[in-house]
C-alpha positions in Angstrom: 100.0 103.9 100.7 103.2 102.0 101.7 103.2 98.4 102.7 103.8 99.1 106.3 101.0 101.7 106.4 98.7 99.2 104.7 99.4 96.7 107.5 98.8 99.1 110.1 95.5 100.2 108.6 94.5 96.7 108.2 95.3 95.7 111.9 93.7 98.8 113.4 90.6 98.2 111.2 90.6 94.5 112.3 91.0 95.8 116.1 87.9 98.1 115.5 85.9 95.1 113.9 86.7 92.9 116.9 85.5 95.3 119.3 82.4 95.7 117.2 81.7 92.1 117.1 82.2 91.5 120.8 80.1 94.7 121.5 77.2 93.1 119.1 77.5 89.8 121.2 77.5 91.7 124.4 74.8 94.2 123.9 72.7 92.3 121.4 69.9 92.8 123.5 70.0 96.6 122.5 70.3 95.9 119.2 67.4 95.3 116.4 66.8 91.4 116.3 68.4 91.4 112.9 71.6 93.0 113.8 71.7 91.1 117.0 71.5 87.7 115.0 73.8 88.1 112.2 76.2 91.0 113.0 78.7 88.9 114.8 79.1 86.1 112.3 79.3 89.1 109.5 82.0 91.2 111.6 84.0 87.8 112.2 84.5 87.1 108.5 85.2 90.8 108.0 87.9 90.5 110.5 89.2 87.4 109.0 89.7 89.2 105.7 91.4 92.1 107.4 93.9 89.6 109.1 94.6 88.1 105.9 95.1 91.4 104.3 97.6 92.6 107.1 99.7 89.2 106.5 99.4 89.1 102.8 99.4 93.0 101.7 101.1 92.2 98.3 98.6 89.6 97.5 95.7 90.6 94.9 92.3 91.5 96.4 90.7 88.7 94.8 93.1 86.2 96.4 92.9 87.8 99.8 88.8 87.8 99.6 88.9 84.2 98.5 91.4 82.8 101.3 89.0 84.7 103.7 86.0 83.1 102.4 87.9 79.6 102.2 89.0 79.8 105.8 85.5 81.1 107.2 83.8 78.3 105.3 86.1 75.8 106.5 85.6 76.8 110.2 82.0 76.5 109.8 82.0 73.3 108.1 84.3 71.9 110.9 81.5 72.6 113.1 79.8 69.4 111.8 82.7 67.5 113.7 82.2 66.7 117.1 84.9 64.9 119.2 85.7 65.6 122.6 89.0 67.4 122.1 87.6 69.7 119.9 84.3 70.5 121.7 86.5 71.0 124.6 88.3 73.7 122.9 84.9 75.2 121.6 83.9 75.4 125.6 86.6 78.0 126.2 85.9 81.6 125.4 88.5 81.8 122.7 87.5 78.6 121.1 83.9 79.6 121.0 84.7 82.7 119.3 87.3 81.1 116.7 85.6 77.7 116.1 81.9 78.4 116.9 79.5 75.5 118.0 77.1 74.3 115.5 76.8 74.5 111.5 74.3 77.1 110.2 73.8 78.0 106.7 73.0 81.5 107.5 76.6 81.7 108.8 77.9 81.1 105.4 75.8 83.7 104.1 77.0 86.0 106.8 80.7 85.3 106.1 80.0 86.0 102.3 78.5 89.3 103.1 81.3 90.0 105.7 84.1 89.5 103.2 82.1 91.2 100.4 81.8 94.1 102.8 85.8 94.1 103.4 86.2 94.1 99.6 83.7 97.0 98.8 85.4 99.1 101.9 88.9 98.4 100.6 88.3 99.5 97.2 86.3 102.6 98.2 88.6 103.6 101.1 91.9 102.9 99.4 90.9 104.4 96.4 90.2 107.5 98.2 93.4 107.6 100.0 95.3 106.9 96.7 93.4 109.8 95.0 94.3 112.2 98.1 98.0 110.9 98.1 98.5 111.6 94.2 97.0 115.1 94.7 99.5 116.2 97.5 
């Protein structure tokens, strides 16, 4: 798979994950409580991983995963800081979606699971794609 194709794959995957994450928030009342509670944060970290992967297709998988975890953890830790300027950003819809509101340890676990899911899916999906391309 060429770099351009991989970038498009990551971007389309990220768009699907964003739609699923927004859907998990919007329709959370229809989901099992566990999914309603944790799907959004897990999918958010998966989206971060896919975004970093789209920007750095040449980087090793471990580097992309590490960068996604670091970014996600730093965003969560930033929620411990409350100043009027950042809280006003958090009061907007984009700010709330990106920055969140309050620190939760469970979010750190969700981020780890989300990035881990991205790593596993990449290994499985891209391995299958490469196998099919080499058989052609």
